[in-house]
C-alpha positions in Angstrom: 147.2 52.3 63.6 146.2 48.6 63.5 147.6 46.4 60.8 145.3 45.6 57.9 144.4 42.1 59.2 143.4 43.6 62.5 141.4 46.2 60.7 139.6 43.5 58.7 138.8 41.5 61.9 137.5 44.5 63.6 135.5 45.5 60.5 133.9 42.0 60.4 133.2 42.1 64.1 131.4 45.5 63.9 129.3 44.3 61.0 128.2 41.2 62.9 127.4 43.1 66.0 125.4 45.7 64.1 123.3 42.9 62.4 122.6 41.3 65.8 122.7 44.0 68.5 123.1 47.3 66.8 126.0 49.8 67.2 126.6 52.9 69.2 127.3 56.1 67.4 131.0 55.7 68.2 131.1 52.1 66.9 129.2 53.2 63.8 131.7 55.9 63.1 134.5 53.4 63.5 132.8 51.0 61.1 132.5 53.7 58.5 136.1 54.7 58.9 137.3 51.1 58.5 135.1 50.8 55.4 136.9 53.8 53.9 140.3 52.3 54.6 139.7 48.7 53.5 139.6 47.8 49.8 136.4 46.3 48.5 134.8 46.8 51.9 131.0 46.5 52.1 129.7 47.5 55.6 126.1 46.6 54.8 126.3 43.0 53.3 125.5 41.2 56.6 122.4 43.4 57.1 121.2 42.9 53.5 121.5 39.2 53.9 119.7 39.2 57.2 116.9 41.3 55.8 116.5 38.9 52.8 116.5 35.8 55.0 113.9 37.4 57.3 111.7 38.2 54.3 112.0 34.6 53.0 111.3 33.1 56.4 108.3 35.4 57.0 106.2 33.3 54.6 105.3 29.7 54.5 108.3 27.5 53.6 107.9 25.8 50.3 110.8 23.5 50.4 113.2 22.2 53.0 117.0 22.4 52.5 118.3 19.1 51.2 120.5 17.3 53.7 123.6 17.3 51.4 123.4 21.1 51.0 122.8 21.5 54.8 125.8 19.3 55.7 128.0 21.1 53.2 127.1 24.5 54.6 127.7 23.3 58.2 131.1 21.9 57.2 132.1 25.2 55.5 130.9 27.2 58.6 132.9 25.0 60.9 136.0 25.3 58.8 135.5 29.1 58.7 135.4 29.2 62.5 138.5 27.1 63.0 140.5 29.2 60.5 139.5 32.4 62.2 140.2 31.0 65.7 143.7 29.9 64.6 144.4 33.4 63.1 143.3 35.4 66.1 146.0 37.4 67.9 146.8 37.0 71.6 146.1 40.7 72.1 142.6 41.9 71.4 142.2 45.6 70.9 140.1 47.2 73.6 137.1 49.2 72.7 135.2 50.8 75.6 131.8 50.6 74.0 132.0 46.9 73.5 134.1 45.9 76.6 131.2 43.8 77.9 130.9 41.8 74.7 132.8 38.5 74.3 135.5 38.8 71.7 135.3 35.1 71.1 132.0 35.7 69.4 133.8 37.4 66.4 134.5 34.2 64.4 131.1 32.8 65.3 129.4 36.0 64.1 131.4 35.8 60.8 130.6 32.1 60.5 126.9 32.8 61.0 127.0 35.5 58.4 128.9 33.3 55.9 126.3 30.5 56.5 123.5 33.0 55.8 125.2 34.1 52.6 125.7 30.5 51.5 122.1 29.7 52.3 120.8 32.7 50.4 122.9 31.8 47.4 121.4 28.3 47.5 117.8 29.3 48.2 115.5 30.6 45.5 111.9 31.5 46.4 109.6 29.0 44.8 107.2 30.4 42.3 103.6 29.4 42.9 102.6 26.5 40.9 100.9 27.7 37.7 97.2 26.8 37.5 96.1 24.4 34.8 93.6 25.5 32.2 91.1 23.0 33.7 91.5 24.7 37.1 91.0 28.1 35.7 87.9 26.9 33.9 86.4 25.6 37.1 87.2 28.9 38.8 85.4 30.8 36.0 82.4 28.6 36.3 82.1 29.3 40.0 82.9 33.0 39.9 81.0 34.3 36.9 77.3 34.8 37.0 76.7 35.2 33.2 78.3 32.0 31.9 77.4 30.9 28.4 77.9 27.2 28.0 77.3 25.3 24.8 78.3 21.8 23.6 80.5 21.2 20.5 78.6 19.5 17.6 80.8 17.4 15.2 80.4 18.3 11.5 80.8 16.0 8.5 84.4 17.1 8.3 85.1 15.9 11.9 85.2 12.2 10.8 88.8 12.6 9.7 89.8 15.1 12.4 89.0 13.0 15.5 90.7 10.1 17.3 90.1 6.9 15.4 86.9 5.1 16.5 85.7 8.1 18.6 83.6 11.2 18.0 85.0 14.6 19.0 82.9 16.4 21.7 83.2 18.8 24.5 81.9 22.3 25.3 82.6 26.0 25.3 82.2 28.3 28.4 82.3 32.1 28.0 81.7 35.0 30.3 80.6 38.2 28.3 81.3 40.4 31.4 84.8 39.0 32.1 85.5 38.5 28.3 87.0 35.2 29.3 86.3 31.6 28.4 87.6 28.1 27.8 87.1 25.3 25.3 87.0 21.7 26.4 87.7 18.9 23.9 87.5 15.1 24.0 88.8 12.9 21.3 89.8 15.8 19.0 92.8 14.6 17.0 96.3 15.6 18.2 97.8 18.0 15.6 101.4 18.5 14.4 102.0 22.2 14.9 104.7 22.3 12.2 102.1 21.3 9.6 98.7 22.6 10.9 97.0 24.2 13.9 93.5 24.6 15.2 91.9 28.1 15.3 88.8 29.3 17.0 86.3 31.7 15.4 83.6 33.6 17.4 80.6 34.8 15.5 79.1 37.9 17.1 75.8 39.5 16.2 77.6 42.9 15.9 80.2 41.5 13.5 79.9 40.5 9.9 79.6 36.7 9.4 82.3 37.0 6.8 84.8 38.2 9.4 84.2 36.4 12.7 86.4 37.3 15.7 89.6 35.4 15.9 89.6 33.4 19.1 93.2 32.2 19.0 95.3 29.5 17.5 95.9 26.4 19.6 97.3 22.8 19.6 95.9 19.6 20.9 98.5 17.4 22.5 96.2 14.8 24.2 92.8 13.4 23.6 91.3 15.3 26.5 92.2 19.0 26.6 91.1 22.4 28.0 92.2 25.5 26.0 91.8 29.1 27.0 90.0 31.4 24.5 92.1 34.2 23.2 89.7 36.6 21.6 91.4 39.3 19.6 88.4 41.7 19.7 85.7 42.3 22.3 82.9 39.8 22.0 79.5 41.4 22.7 76.8 38.9 21.7 78.3 35.5 20.6 76.0 33.2 18.8 78.3 30.7 17.3 81.8 29.2 18.0 83.6 27.3 15.3 86.9 25.5 15.2 88.8 25.2 11.9 92.2 23.7 10.9 94.6 26.1 9.4 98.3 26.4 8.5 100.8 27.0 11.4 100.2 30.4 12.9 96.6 30.6 11.8 95.0 32.8 9.2 93.2 36.2 9.1 90.3 34.9 7.1 89.4 31.2 7.0 88.2 29.3 4.0 86.3 27.1 6.5 87.2 24.0 4.3 88.2 22.0 7.4 85.7 22.8 10.1 85.4 19.9 12.5 83.4 21.5 15.4 80.6 24.0 15.9 78.9 25.2 19.1 75.7 27.2 18.6 74.4 29.5 21.4 70.6 29.2 21.8 
């Protein structure tokens, strides 16, 4: 029986060959036998990494590997090769099924696999860049055929709720079919969400005027903003949109004391 270090070398060799060329039935049986003998042996790690790398590379690359990372991985792989070459025995066990394979490839196969493992540990697939509310609004305008679009009208209360020296304006777009819409604001005052927040109310012909549909609580962080509508109920026939200023988190029923903007559907 081979010594444990020879078993380990043979085990790594067979894993590398399987990931690149595949194994015969005899070689596969030998690999499985070695896996049972060696502590913490994982006969499938090279193949899992290879499959993961193939999946990553099958798509469009989103980011190139930084040079410092690449240089470090190449250095580690070179050191790995040198260490394995130095530890190789003069006598290499003969295996009939692989007699035509170059035994000098063993450290290189292991180095390639270690490089793949290091790369996979570094690489994280990049999430698609999230679309902005303005981009989603534009998509809605081009995709929906039943868009309701109305302009905001400032009220008397808006004088103290807008950017100094400017009048708040903007518009509302809403698709009844998609139940989706956006509010666009210009010069509406930035709010402190720890003290107060804006809240949208949607008045529907099928809903009592005393209890309009809550369209969501939102904040304004800059003078020009696009905000998605978050209707809590289905909107069937909207005839009025209203923005109020409420306590943080919003309210169930608004007193409408601070109502800076209205948008009436014709």
